[in-house]
N, C-alpha and C positions, 0 to 999 in steps of 0.2 A: 468015477470020482472026478476024472479029468474033465469030463463033459459038464459036470456040475460046476467046476471052477470057472470054466469058460463062460457058462451062463451067468454066474455071479459077477464075473468081470464086466461082461456086457451090461449087466444091470447097473453096476456101479458107474460105468461110463455114461450110461443113459441118465442115471440120477444126477451125476455131476453136470452133465450137459444141461439137463433141465434146471438145475440150480443156477448155472451160469446164465441161462436164458431168463430165469425169474429175476435174478439180481439185475441183469441188464435192463429188463423191462421196468423193474422198480426204479432203477436209476433214471431211465428215460421219463417215466411218469413223474418222478420227483423233480427232475430238471424242467420238464414241461410245466409242472405246477409252479415251480419257482418263477419261470418266465411269465406265466399267466398272472401270478401275484404281483410280480415286478411291473408288468405292463399295466395291470389294473391300478396299482399304486401310482405309477407315473401318470396315468390318465387322470386320476382324481387330483393329483398335484397340479397338473396343467389346468384342469377346470377351476381349481381353487385360485390359481394364479390369475387366470382370465377374469374371474369374478372380482378378485381384489383390485386388479387393474381397472376394471369397469367402475368399481366403487370409487377408486381414487380419482378417476376422470370426472365422475359425477360430482364428487365433493369439490373438485377444482372448479368445475363449471358453476356450481352454486356459489362458491366463494367469489369467483370473478363477477357473477351477476350481482351479488350483494355489493361488491366494491363499486361497480358501475352505477348502481342505484344510489349509493351514498354520494358518489361524485356528482351525479346529476342534481341531487338535492342541494349540494354545496354550490354548484354553478347557478342554480335558480335563485338561491338565497342571495348570492352576491350580485346577481343581475338586477334585482329589484329592491335590495335592502333586507336587513335582517327581520324587520317587523313584518308580521304576517300580512298586514293590511297595506304595506307600502305600495304594492302594485296598483291599487285603485287610484293612487295619486299621480301615476306616471302618464306621460303623453308622448306620442311618437315624435322624436326630435327631428326626423327627416321631413315630416310634414310642416313643422314650425319653420325649419330652415327655408323651405320653398316659399312659404308665406312671406317671410322676411325679405327674401331675394326679389319677390315680385311686388313688394310694398302693398300687399293685400292683407289688411288686418281685420277683415270680416271673419265671422265664425258662425254663420247660419243663425244669428240672433243669440247665440250662447256666449256669455262673457267668461273669459278665462285669463288668469294672470300667472305669470311665472316670475317669482321672486328669485333673482340670481345674484350671487355674491362672488366677486372676483378677488384673486390674489391672496387668499388665505392658504393654509390655516394659520391664524395668529393666536398667540396665547393671551392676548389682551382683549380684542374685540369679539372674536368668534364665540367665546363662552357666553357673552351677553346676548349675542344674536340668537344662539341656540336656546337660551332661556326664554327669550321673548317669543320665538316661534312655538315653543312648547306650551307656553301660557295661552297663546291664541289658537292653538290646535291647527296650525298651518304648516305646510312643508315648502322647502326651497331647494334650489340647485346650487351647489357650491363648485365653482370653477377654481380648482386649487393649483397652486404653483409649487413644484417640488422643492425649490430653493427655500421658500418660506417654511415648508414643513420641516425640512432639515434644520433650518435655523431655530425652530421652536423645540427641537429635540423630542424626548418621549412625551412631553405634555401635548405637543402639537399632534403627535401620532395618536394619542388617546382621544383628542378632540375629533380627529378624522374618523376613528372608530365610532365615536358617539354620534356623529352625523349619520353614518350608515345605520347604526342601531335604531335611531329615531325615525328612520324611513325617509330621510332626505336623499337627494341624488347627488352623486359626486362625479364631476367631469374634469377633464384635463385642460389646463390653461398654460401649459409649457413648464419647463424647468426654470429657465433663466429670465423670461420676459424681456429679453435683450433684443431690441429692435435692430441694432446694427448686425447682430449675428444671424437673426432670423430673416431679415429683409435688407441685406446690404444694398445701398443705392436705392432704397425703397422698393426693391424687387425681391420677391420670394426666392430664397435658396432652399429648395425642397429637401436636400440631404441634411442640411443643418436643422431645418424645421423638424423633420421626422426623428432625427437623433435626439433633439432636445425634448420632444414630447415622449419618446420612448423611455428616457431617463425617469420622467415622472411616472409613467405607467409601471415601470419596474418597482419604484418606491411604493406605489399604491398596492401592488401585489404583495410586496414584502410586508406591508403594514396590515392589510385587510384580508390577506389570504390569497393563495395562488390561483383561485378561481375567480377572483374579482376582475371585472373588466368594465370598461365604459366605451361606448361608441360615440360619445358626445365630446366635442372640443370647442374651445373658444380661442380664436387667434388673438394674441396680444395686440392691442390697438384696433382690433376688429378686422374681419375679413375684408370689409369694404374700403379699408384704408390703403391697401397695398397693390402693387402691380405684379403681373405674372402669376396670378392665383389659379389659372386654369389647370396647372399641373397638380396642385393640391386638390382641386375639385375632382379631377379624374381619380386620384388616389382614394378620396373619400367615397366616391361612388362605387369603386371596385370593392371596397371593404365595408360597404353599407354603414358608413359613419356620417355624422352630421356636424357641420360647423355652425355654431349659433352666435349671431350678433345680438342686437337689441333694437327695440323701437321706442323705448322710453328710458329715462334715467333720472336719478336724483341729483346728478351733477356733483357728487362728492369728490370727483377727481377732475372737475372742469373749472377753470377760472380761479377766482379768489376763494378762500376758505369760507364755508357756509356753516351757519348754526343749524340745529335740528329743525326749527320751524321753516327755514329757507329750503332745506332738503325736502321736506314734506311738500311744500308748494311746487317745487320743480318736478317731483314725481307725479303729482296730480296734473300739472299743466301739460307735461309731455305724454301723458296717458289718455288724455281726453279724446273722445270720439273713436276709440279703438276697442273692438270686441276682443281682440287677442293682444295682450300686452306682455312683452318680455322686458322686464324692468332691470336695468343695470345698477348695481350698488357694489360696495366693496366692504370686506370684513378684514382687511389687512391692518397693519399697525398704523395708528394715527387716525383711524376712522371711528372714533368713539361717538361723534355726533350722528353718524349713520345709525348706530345702535339705538341712540336716544330717539331718533326720528321714526324708527321702525314700527312702534305701536300705532302711531297715527296713520302711517302709510297703510298698514294692514286694515285698520278701521275704515279708511276711505274705500278700499276695494270691497270689503265686506258690505258696507252700507250701500254700495252701488251694484250689488248683485254679482260680483265676480267669484268664480270658483278658482281655488288655488291648486296648481298642478306642478309637477316636476318633469324635467326633461330626461328621457332615456332612449 
């Protein structure tokens, strides 16, 4: 009997040991399984996070590319005017500036005229000038002064937008047009000059959009009239800009006051014999006779085979 009890005790101990081993193995298996599941879940989460980050970066890149595309479209629009066909009327102002500086007004037998208007925008004369240009399907370059735009308020700013929208060119003619400030002692003060022109540039961007820019300027009184202009020439060359004077004029700001017929005759007389004509006129306050003369001036150039261009 005692032997039997000993055998049973051993058997129970063996069974208990086996149970402990089985439970331990089960625990190890379960724990290992949990770790595998956890690792697998973590792996998939990491992969999902990587994919989401890649997708986010891809979407960011697409959004940035689209933004840049739109910005480039805006820049192009303001470089040549809002009208889709404005670019075909433009002419490289730097080439014209060189022609004027060398007094060479030939153009390989091709006649071209640049109608230019200084000192606007005015709320009295500019609207009539724009109407006549539209009626005759020709384009012009407006050399605007910031002070007159500010003087004309919102109406002047709307006229500025209209000039751009109709495919005309807009160029900078300073803010103040103040000879004593720009050229003290008849000699250029470059710092004053650049500050004055920047003020108008800022107004143009504020009015026409932040991407608007013009590389064309006209010095008040004309580049040819002042001393010490080499510093300005260097600045313009470095920035690929052009200062445009003129080689013909209707004399609406010269000598005694003239009526429309006299202005027409002056424009014709000063343009004769020139294949390339840069005609100086004004659309500021008090220049109503210039607007009246404009249809006949346009007719003269059309009748004589000139192509109308803008400066850019």
